[in-house]
N, C-alpha and C positions, 0 to 999 in steps of 0.2 A: 632468481625471480626477476631481476632487472632485465635480463635478456628476453624473458617472456613478454614483459611490458613493451619492450622496444619493437617486438614483432607486431606490425600493424594489424594483421588479421586477428591475432589473439586479443590485442587491445580493444579492437572494435567489438569483438565477441563479449569481452568482459563488460564493456560499457552497455551493450545491449541487454545483457543479463541483469546488470545492476539497475538499469532503468525499468526493465520489466518487473523486477521484484519490488521496486519502489512504487510503481503505479498499481501493482497488485495489492500492496498494503493499503494504499489510498482507497481503492475500490472496496476492500474489506471493511475499512473504517466507515465509509459512506453507507454501506449496507447495514452495518451495525447501528449507525445513527438513524437510518431510515426505519429501523425496527420500532423506535420510540414514537413515530408519527401516528401509529395506530393506537386507539384508546386502550385496547386490551394488551398492548405490547409494553410490558415492563413498567417500572416506576421511574419516572424522570424526576430530576431534582426540583423542577418548578411545578409539578403536578399538584403539590399540596397547597400552593398559594391561591 
């Protein structure tokens, strides 16, 4: 495994895949939170106050 990480092309590929997965999760989270902007969209914790 250490030899794979020492290979610069593979290391850069793993970094790219890791960053892509991280930003994809952030986008999914933002879409999920945007769902609560709509009045008919789900019950948000502060809607009852």
